N, C-alpha and C positions, 0 to 999 in steps of 0.2 A: 578660814572663812566660815561664817555662820550659816546654818541651814534651818529653814522653817517649813513645816508641812501644814497644809490646811486642806480640808475636804473640798472646799470651793474657794478659788481665787478669782477676784474680779479685777481686771486691769482697766483703769480709767475712772474718772471722778466727775463726769458730767451728769446730766439728768438720767441717762441710761444706767450708768454705773451705780449712782446712789440709789436709784429705785430698785435695781436688782439687789443691792445690799440690804435694803429695807425688807423686801419680801423674803429674801433668803434667811435673814436673821430671825424674822418672825416665824419661819418654818423650822427653827432650831438647827440650821445647817452650820452656824458659826462661821460666816464668811470672812475672808481676809480681803480687804480692798487696798490695792496699790494705786495711790493717787496719781502718779505720773508726773510729767514735766509741767503741765499747766493745770493744777487742781481747780476743779470747777468748770473747766471747758470754756467754750466760746461765750457763755453767758457772763463770764468774768469781765469781758470788755463790752458788755451791753448795758446801757443805762436804763431807760424806762422800758419796762415790760408790761404791756397791757393785754396780751392775749393768752396768758397762762391762767387757766380756770381757778376760781376760788378767791380772787382778789378784786374788789370793786374798783379800786383805784390803782394807778400804775405803781409797780414795785421796781426796785433796782435789781438787775441781774445778779451782781455779787451777793446781795442779801438773800435772794432766793436760793442760791447755791449753798450759802452758809447754813440756811435752815435745813436743806436736804442733808448736808453733812452731819449736823447735830442730830437730826432724826435717825439717820443710819447708825450713829454711835449710840444713841439712846436705846435702840432696840437690840444692841449687842454686836454690831459690826466692829471688827478691829481694823483700823486704818493706819497704814504706814506710808510715809513720804519717801517713796522710792521711784526710780525710773528704770523700767525694764529695758535691757539692751539686747538680750538674746533669749530665744525660747527654743525648746526641743519638744515638739508634739508627737514625735515618733517613739517616745518611751512612755511607760506608765510606772509611777505617776508622772504627769507632765512636769517638765523642768523649766524654770525661769531664772535668769541671772540678772541681777541689778547692777547699776553702775557703781554702787557702794562695795561690791564684792559679795553681797549676800545672795544666797541661793534659796529659791522657793520651789516647793513641789506641791502638786495638788491632784486630786482625783477628777475634778471637773473645773473647767475654765470658762469664764465669761469675758469676752473681748469687748470692751466699751471705750476704746481709745479715741473715738470721735474723728472729726475731720476739721481741717482749717481752711478758711477762705483764702484764696490766693489774692495777694494785694499787689499794688503797683510798685511799692517799695520807695515811695516818696517820703521825705521827712515831714512835709506838710500833711500827708495822708494820716500818719500816726497822730499828729497834733489834733486833728479834727475828728478822729474816730469816736463815734458816739455823740458828736456835736455837728452833724451834718454829713458825715461820711459813714456809709453803711455798706454791708455786703449781703443784706437780706431785705428785699422789698416787702415780703410777707410780714416780716417782723416790724419794720419801721416805716413802711409806706404811709400808714395811717397818719403819722405826724406831719406829712407833707401835703395834706389835702388842700387843693386850691393854690398850690405853689408851683414854682418852676423847678424841675429836677433834671438831672443828667444821669445817664447810664453809660458806663464804659465797658466795651466788650463786643464780640461779634458772633458768639456761638449760641446754642439753644438757651443757655442760662441768661445771657444778656437780653435776648429777644423776649423771653418769658417774663423777666423782671420788668422790661419796658411795657409789655402788654398789661401787666398787673397795675403798674403805676399810671398808665394812661387813663384808667377808670377813676383815679383819685386826684391826680395832680392837674394843675392848670395847663402845663405843657411838659413834654418829655423830649429831651434831646439825647440821641444815642451817638456816642463817639466811638469810631472804629478806625483802626490803623490801616485797614485795607479798603478796597473799592467794592467789596461785596461781603455779605455775611456768610458764615459757615453753618448757620442754623438751618433747620429743616425748612423746605420751601413753603409748606403750609403755614408755618409760624411767621415767616417773612411776609406772606400775603396778608395775614391778619394785621401785622404791624403797620404795613404801608397803607392800610385802609383807615387807620385812625387819624382824624383831622388834626389832633393836637400833638402828633409825633413827627419830629424831623430827625434827619440823620446827617451827621457830619462825617463824610468819608475821608480817609487819608489824614486823619488827625490823631494826635496823642496828647495825653494830659502831662504837662510839664510841671505845674504847680497848682495847689489848691489854696485859695486865698480867702481871708475872712477877717472877722473882728475877734478880739480877745476877751472882751468883757460885755456880755457873756460870750463864750466861744460859739461862733456860728460861721457857716460858709456863705460867702457873698458872690464869688466868681471863680472861674478857672482860667489858667493861662494854658492855651492850647498851641501846639506846634503843627503847622501844615507840613507833612512829611514830604511833600513834593517840592515846595518852594523854600521851606525853612522859616517862613513867616510865623511870628508869634501873634496870636489874637486872643482877646478876652471873651469869655463866655459867661454872662451873668447866670447864676443858679443859686437856688436855696439849699440844694443837697446833691451829693454825688453818691451813686450806687455803683460799687465796683463789682462787676459780674464777669470775671475772667476765669471762673471755675473754683473747684474745691479740691483739696488734697487730703484723702483719708490717711490716718496715721497707721499704716499697715506694713511698713518696710520690714519689720522684724519677722513678719509672718510669710513673706514672699518665699515661694518654693515649698511651703508646707501646707498652705490652704489655697483652694481655687479662688481666683479673684476675677471680677468683671473689669470692664474698661475703667481706667483711672485708678485701679487698685482697691476697689470696693470688694469686701469679702462676700462670697456667694453663700447664701443659706437656702435651705429647703423652703419653697414657697409656703407661706402661712405659718412659719416657725422661725426660730432663731438658730436652728441646728445647722452646723457645718457638716462637711462630709466625714469629719473625724468624730466618732462617738465621744461625747463628753465635752466637746468644745462648742461654745455658742457665741454668736456675735450679735450685738444689739446697738441701736442708735445710728449715728451718722457714719460709723465705720462700715456699715452695710447699706444704708439708706441714702441713695443719691437723688431721690425724688422729692420728699417732703422736707427733710432737714429742719424739723421743728423740735423745740424742747418737749412738747407734749407727746409727740410721736416717739421720740427717743425714750421718754419715761415709760410709755406703754410697752415698747420693746424690751426695756429693762425688766419690767414685770414678767413678760413672757419668758425671758431667758431664765429668770430665777425659778419660775415654776417648772420649766423644763429641766433645769439642772437639778432641782430638788427631786423630781421624779426619777431622773437618771441615777442619782446617788442612792435613792431608796431601792431601786432594782439591783444596784451593785451590792447593797447590804444583804440581800437575800441570795447572793451567790450567782447572779447572772453575769455572763461575760459582758464586756463593755459594748460590743456590737448589739447583743440582744437587749441589754439594758436600755440602749438608745432607741431601739425599735419598739419597745413595749409602750 
């Protein structure tokens, strides 16, 4: 089996990973970026992006990620198409094993593996993703101004999405499988005060229906979980808000994590409790989950990793290098 060593390895190729690579490469760290299972992250399934600074008109998510990749390569980042299956952060240098059999080691590591929205798992859901089906109201709510939209879910995420959309859409219908929300009481109270929000309790989405040319959502088929009756719910868009799952399984037991598997970092930094290991983007951020905030954290991680490596170069111990 082959073995590759790099001073800095970045796992993940979303906005956090690519930004970290750009800053690290310009600092002459010569980073190695391992692109992972889904190169480009969640923006690869996002169509129009209007809220990323620097572009007067809407751009396509895949195009934006391709530009980030090209920029990272242009400034000197080496990118490999591998998927890491096992890590050992208890040894130095850190050891990473890929599904190809390749082994990578590094003196500093930036984890930017991101998170995935949890989906309902319906075939029709995949068909209309980006064409009326979304998992991010902050990202896509603007496109539904003055329209009728639906949110599915019952936790904080669903209520917060509905509250955001209530200020944009003509009407918001929240679909929940149970007879009460799991969200914080104060959020529920705010939601119930909105005159354009209604809630359908004890219902589940069976199918998302729409037209094909161009693709667009027109209505939902809902099942009443108490009676089994199928009803139709007219809507222009569906926002799936049943949570996110950070890609942190391979780090379990080696790094402290918060609820849901988000990696814990020192407040105001991207540093984990292991000196030389940093986490950036949606892998640690369960609040904002935006491309621009992920990119900002990628910048922070690169600068912190560069400083850590510089201190190592002058003979500091890993713990002291991280503290400097």
